[in-house]
LOVEXTI-482042 format. One record per residue (C-alpha): residue number from 0; residue in three letters; x, y, z. Coordinates in nm, 3 decimals, m for minus. Each point is the difference from the previous one (the first is absolute). Example, Ala and Ser with C-alpha at 12.3 -4.5 7.8 and 13.67 -1.06 7.14 Angstrom:
2
pos	code	u	v	w
0	ala	1.230	m0.450	0.780
1	ser	0.137	0.344	m0.066
***
This chain:
132
pos	code	u	v	w
0	met	19.269	m12.793	m3.225
1	his	m0.032	m0.196	m0.299
2	asp	m0.166	0.123	m0.285
3	arg	m0.210	m0.322	m0.028
4	thr	m0.103	0.047	0.380
5	ser	m0.060	0.364	m0.026
6	arg	m0.257	m0.072	m0.308
7	ala	m0.150	m0.317	0.191
8	ile	m0.043	0.212	0.326
9	glu	m0.153	0.284	m0.234
10	ala	m0.258	m0.241	m0.167
11	leu	m0.108	m0.139	0.327
12	gly	m0.040	0.333	0.164
13	lys	m0.171	0.090	m0.301
14	leu	m0.307	m0.246	0.117
15	gly	0.017	0.072	0.372
16	glu	0.213	0.105	0.290
17	val	0.282	m0.242	0.048
18	ala	0.090	m0.071	0.355
19	trp	0.300	m0.237	m0.037
20	trp	0.155	m0.127	m0.342
21	gly	0.310	m0.261	m0.101
22	ile	0.125	m0.051	m0.322
23	ser	0.262	m0.235	m0.103
24	gly	0.311	0.142	m0.147
25	glu	0.119	m0.123	m0.395
26	ile	0.350	m0.143	0.085
27	asn	0.035	m0.259	0.265
28	ser	0.281	0.169	0.197
29	val	0.163	m0.334	0.125
30	his	m0.023	m0.155	m0.351
31	gly	0.030	0.286	m0.221
32	cys	m0.287	m0.100	m0.228
33	arg	m0.351	0.060	m0.062
34	gln	m0.271	m0.069	0.256
35	val	m0.359	m0.118	0.016
36	pro	m0.185	0.306	0.034
37	tyr	m0.308	0.062	0.213
38	met	m0.167	0.279	0.228
39	arg	m0.145	0.022	0.331
40	trp	m0.210	0.286	0.126
41	arg	m0.287	0.129	0.244
42	tyr	m0.264	0.219	m0.042
43	lys	m0.104	0.237	0.295
44	ala	m0.359	m0.107	m0.138
45	pro	0.039	m0.302	m0.245
46	ser	m0.335	m0.013	m0.210
47	glu	m0.140	m0.310	m0.205
48	ala	m0.024	0.317	m0.297
49	thr	0.379	0.038	0.008
50	ala	0.080	m0.362	0.017
51	gln	m0.237	m0.048	m0.299
52	leu	0.161	0.266	m0.209
53	ile	0.351	m0.108	0.093
54	asp	m0.120	m0.384	m0.112
55	glu	m0.140	0.131	m0.291
56	val	0.326	0.185	m0.149
57	val	0.198	m0.326	0.094
58	arg	m0.224	m0.214	m0.213
59	ala	m0.011	0.313	m0.290
60	ser	0.358	0.004	m0.004
61	pro	0.210	m0.215	m0.274
62	thr	0.195	m0.154	0.258
63	his	0.244	m0.295	m0.081
64	val	m0.058	m0.194	0.322
65	glu	m0.325	m0.029	0.184
66	trp	m0.021	0.212	0.345
67	thr	m0.210	m0.019	0.287
68	leu	m0.108	0.265	0.228
69	asn	m0.046	m0.141	0.344
70	arg	m0.220	0.155	0.274
71	thr	m0.036	m0.256	0.280
72	arg	0.224	0.239	0.257
73	arg	0.016	0.360	0.089
74	asn	0.277	0.052	m0.247
75	trp	m0.100	m0.059	m0.369
76	val	0.252	m0.161	m0.210
77	leu	0.020	m0.034	m0.421
78	leu	0.233	m0.253	m0.101
79	pro	0.077	m0.258	m0.268
80	thr	m0.236	m0.295	0.049
81	arg	0.236	m0.242	m0.048
82	val	0.155	0.096	0.327
83	val	m0.317	m0.017	0.189
84	ile	m0.032	m0.398	m0.151
85	glu	0.333	m0.114	0.081
86	ala	m0.008	0.155	0.338
87	ser	m0.345	m0.143	0.087
88	gly	m0.078	0.341	0.117
89	leu	0.165	0.317	0.135
90	asp	0.038	m0.124	0.346
91	gly	0.316	m0.158	0.154
92	pro	0.378	m0.009	m0.121
93	ala	m0.080	m0.190	m0.330
94	phe	m0.139	0.329	m0.134
95	ser	0.342	0.123	0.044
96	asn	0.185	m0.298	m0.119
97	val	m0.224	0.012	m0.311
98	val	0.087	0.339	m0.108
99	gln	0.400	m0.077	0.081
100	arg	m0.037	m0.327	m0.244
101	ile	m0.157	0.206	m0.266
102	thr	0.187	0.284	0.018
103	val	0.342	m0.218	m0.017
104	glu	m0.138	m0.293	m0.253
105	asp	m0.257	0.208	m0.247
106	gln	0.142	0.328	m0.113
107	ala	m0.178	0.005	m0.327
108	phe	m0.337	m0.049	0.218
109	cys	0.129	0.304	0.246
110	arg	0.038	0.233	m0.320
111	gln	m0.322	m0.093	m0.121
112	ala	m0.166	0.100	0.345
113	gln	0.193	0.268	0.069
114	thr	m0.136	0.134	m0.360
115	asp	m0.334	m0.112	0.099
116	leu	m0.006	0.198	0.300
117	asp	0.119	0.348	m0.161
118	leu	m0.306	m0.083	m0.247
119	ile	m0.242	m0.069	0.268
120	val	0.130	0.350	0.182
121	ser	m0.070	0.164	m0.317
122	gly	m0.342	m0.145	m0.009
123	leu	m0.069	0.134	0.360
124	his	0.142	0.349	m0.070
125	ala	m0.252	0.008	m0.313
126	ala	m0.288	m0.133	0.195
127	pro	m0.259	0.256	0.125
128	ser	m0.015	0.052	0.351
129	val	m0.304	m0.227	0.184
130	asp	m0.154	0.352	0.053
131	asp	m0.023	0.078	m0.359
***
């Protein structure tokens, strides 16, 4: 497991028991370039306090791009807001197409977003647990 993935799962696990997770890879295997980062996960017992803490960490992180924590589905998703806007949401094939297009056409954005995700994960590690 890649270091970013391990750190992210560890940080999310600090905030609750993770039942399922998925994190985009750093490099697109088809094109060999950096790709748009995002994380998806599901807690066994999600709570509003956990969601608020994650939101606070994301807002407090010194990011280069805007980020969205989407909790409208069973699995929570943390991703650059640009993807949500350009894909008109997370449903349907537009999401994958937008991620692919940005990956191929905007490496500067991908680099910034990957740096941001590392900052957010570090912030989650440093955050108090919701029980503290």
